N, C-alpha and C positions, 0 to 999 in steps of 0.2 A: 504493500500499499504505500502511496506517495505521503512524505512527510507534510504536516500542515504548513501552508503558505506564511502564516504569520505567527508571531509569538503568543503568549498567554492563552494557550490551547492544551494544557498540560495533559488531560485526562485523554483528548483525541490523539495526543502525541504518542503516549505510552500504549495506546490501543493499536497505533499504526505499526509501530516497532514490536510488537507482541511482547512488550516487557512488563511484568508485574509491577503496578504503581504503589510504591511506598504509602504509607498512611499520612507520613507527613512530606511534603513537598515544598521546597524553596523554588520558586520561579524568577529566575533572572532573565528570562526571554522576553519579558515585556518590560516598557521603559516608563511606567507612571512613577509620580512622586511618591517614596515609600511612606512619608508622613501621612498618607491617606488624605481625604477632601478636607478643605478647612473647617475648623471647629465652629465658625459660624454657620455652616451648612446643616450640622447636626442641632445647633440651637434653634435655628429658625424652622425645623422639621414640622412641628405642630401646626405652624401657620402656613406651610408650604401646602400642605394637605388640603385647605381649603380651594386650592386652584383646581382640585379635580372636579368640582362640582359647576365648573364653567368652560366654555370653549377658549382654547388660547387665541392670543392675538396672531392674525396671519402673517404678520411680518417680524413676529419675534421679539415684540415688546414685553416687558421694558429692556430686555438684554440689548436690542439693537440701539437705543440710546445710549446707553452704558458703553457700548464698544465705540460709539462715535465720540464720546467723551473722553474716554481711555485713550483714544489714539490723535486726539484733536483733529478730527477729521468730520466731514458733512454725513448725515445719515444716509443721504442719497448715495454713498458710496459704499454701503454696508448690505451685504446678503447673509442672512443668519441661516445655519444649515442644520440638519439632523447629523450632527458630526462631520467632520472634514471629509468623510468618505461620501456623505452625499454631494457636497460640492464639488468633489473630484469626479462623481458620476453625471452632474450637471455640465460640467466644464467639457467632458468628454463629448457630451452629445453635440457640442459645436463643431467637432471635426470629423464628421461622416464623411468619408472619400477624401479626406486631406491628410497631408503628410506632417508628422509630428516628431520632434527630436525628443529622445529619451536616452539619458547618460547612464551607463552600468558601472558598477553595481548601485542601485537605488530601489526604492520603494516599489514593490512588485503591483501595487494597485494602479499605477500609471498606465502601464501597459495593459493590465487587464481591463480597465475601464474603457480605454482607448480602442482596444481591438473588440470589445463587446459591442462599441458604437460605430464600427466599421472604419476607423482610422486606419491609415498606413504608417506604422509605427517604425521610425528608423532609429535603430539602436547603434549608438556610439558606445565605446568601450575605454574607460580608464585603465591605465597601465598599473598592473600590480607592483612592478619595481618602484613605480613612483607612488606607492600608496594610493592610487585611484586617484590622483588629483585631476581636475577637469581637463580633457583633452582640447586645449584651446584652438589648436589648428585645426582639428577634425570640425569643432564646432563651427567655427567662424566660416570654415568653407561649405558645410552643411546648410547654413542658416537661409541663403537666398532662394532654395530650392524647398523651403520648410513653411507650413502655414502657423507652426507653433513649436515653443520649447519648453519643456519641463524641467524645472531645477528644483532639488531638495537642500535649503539652505538652513541649518547645517543638514549635511547628508544622513539619510538613514539607509544603510548600516553603518557607515565609518565614522559619522561625526564629524567629517570635515567641514569648515565652514570658509568658504571661498573669500578672499579678500574683497573689499568694497569696490577697488579698482578693476578687478577680475570681472565682477558682475555689472558694474557700468559699461566695461568693453563689450560685453555680451548683449545688455539692453540696447546700447547704441547701435550695434551692427543689427539687432533683430529689428529695431525701429526703421533702420534704412532699408530692410528687405521687407517691411509690411508684415513680420511675423511677431505672433503672440507669444508674451513670456508669461509663463506661469511659475511663481515662486511658492514652493511650500514652506511655510515657516514654522511647521508644527513644534519644533523644539527651540526655536529662536530665544523664547523666554526663559531658557536656561542658560543662554549666555548674556545677552544685553539687549533690552530694547532698542538702543540706539542703532544697533545693527539691522534692525528691520527696515525694509523698503516701503512701507506702508505710507510714509509721508510722500514719497513720490508717486503714488498712484494717481492723483490728481492732474498731474502734469503730464504724465506718460500713459498715453490711452491705451496702449497695447499692453501694460503690466497688471497683472492680476495676483494679489497675493492671498494664499491660502492660510488659514490659522485654525488650530485646533486646542479645545479646551481640556482635552483628555489627559495628556500629558503633565502638565505642570500641576493641575489642581486634582488629579488621581480619582477623575469621574467618568470611566469609560462606559458606566452602565446607563448614564444619563443620555449620551450622544449629542454634543453640543460642538459645533465649530462655526467659522464665519469665513467670508470673502470681503477683500477690500479692493475696489477697482473703480474706474471712470463709472460716472453715473450711468451712461449709455450701455456699459458692459452689464450693469447691475440690473437695469431694468429689462435687458433682453433675458438675462436668466431667471428672473423673477417669474416670466412668464411660463417657463418649463417647470415650475415647481407645484407640488400639489399644494391645496388649500390646507392650512394647521399643520404644516410639515415639522414644526417644532413645537414641542409639548411645553405647556405652562410652567410645570414644574422646572423643567430644565432652564426656561427662560429666566425664570427668578434666581435660580441657582446660580446663572451666569452671572447676573448682576452682584452677587455676593461675593462671588471669586475675584472679579476684578478689583473689588476693593481691598485685596488683600495683599498690602505692599509688604509687610514684616515676613509673612508667609513666603512670599516669593524669594525675598533675600535670603530667607534661611534654605529654602531649597536649592538656590544657586550655590551656595557655600558648600552644603552638604555634598552635593554632585561633584563639585570640584576637588574637595578632600578626599573622597572616596576614590574618585578616578585616579588622583596622583598616587594614592597608595596602592590601589591595584597594578597601575603601571610601573611601579617602582618594583612591585613583587613579580610581576610577569618579567621585566627585564632581567631581574636576577636570576631567572631560570631558563635564560636564552630565549625567549618569546619574542616574536616581531609585534609590536603595537602600533596602531595609528594614532596620531596626535588627535583625539577627539575633543570638542568643544561643548559637546552635549552630556547628557546624563547617562550614557553609556560608552562602551568602547569596544573594539574589535581586536583579536588578537590571533596569531598564527603560532602554536606550538611548534618545537622542533620535532616531535615526534607526530604520529597519525591523529589528526584532530577528531576523527571520527571515534577513535578509541577513547580518549579522553571524555568526549561527549558521551558515550554510552555507559563509561564507567561511573561519571557524574549523575547520570539518570539513575543507575542501579541504586545510587545513594540517596536519591531524592532531590537531586540538584539540577535544574532545568536551564541550560543556557540556549541561546538562539544560534541554530544550524545554520549555515550559509549556502545550502543546496541549491536554492531557487535565486541567489544573488550571482548574476552572471559575471564571471570572472574571478569569483571567490570559490564557487563550486565544491563547498564543503571544507575547503582547507583553511577558513578562517571561522572563530566563533565570536558571537557577540554577547557583552556581558552587560546587562542594566545594572546601575548604581542602586543598591537597597540599602537597608539600615545597616548601621554600623555591626551589629550582630551578625546578621546574615551574611555581610562581606566577610567578616572575620571567619566563619564556618567554611565558607567557599574556598578562602585561601588555604586553611588548614587542610582541607580535601584534597586540595590542588598540590599543596606541599607534599603529602603522601605519595600521591600518584606520580609526582614528578621524580620523587626519589627513587621509586620503584622502576621507573622507565628512563 
């Protein structure tokens, strides 16, 4: 059976590999904030239940207004979605019969949603020896023949965040060739909001920025994301959405989350510290590690990654395989930064394995 395409599917993963699932599993394959949802969400839960009795606002209010205020942008530039996944599906619907550039390795949903909507996906490949940096020469050569380009910043799974200059080079070249630019910033809030390109969306009509609330605020079950782009793009996409496509509880929770400045700062610092500790540990055992800016990192052990992966699974520790990341092909493993206790237990298990291999 094929391995699951995404992380956070422990039960399905063990079943696909025909491995007995331990009673206790530590899941490092997903990248949500280990702190869990902000306490303000739990505190507000009795009041949130009152929203169940009424239909939600069709535009996702009051979350839509909160996004516009948070990013200092106009409400007409915002589209709220049932998770970033819905936003990606809506965007893919624009490109039926068109050519779209995707740079591997990257999030598999780009290709999946584009191909499902009849787009021709042009796959470029980052070079492993260069730690999968953006292949700029290939990109600039391909842009004139493309209708759109998808970029993940920071990238999933590598965690690489291209420099502002590199991204501007691509955006300017894309504008000259009338190519749409889709920037997926699902993990940018683990870096620095100043690195976001949202503030340029109004002046760059072809730029569309996708954001997720799932990762930073640890609310994957709610499904909440948004898109910021030129008002004309937003209006066109709104016509493709179903009515009431964002539930009322999600819209209220989104407002609470955006108010959590101290919570965000703590999450950024925790991810940074645990990433540095994990990187130093892996380097001490000869592993190759890509310099991630996000709340996860990818590593390539000196031995067979599949053996390490399966041994950790047997111990109830789930890393993210790279079988469906083109160019990584199972040789790399991704580790989400979890609690200090979880990270310590993972290092202890890996320490034992490295000594034996």
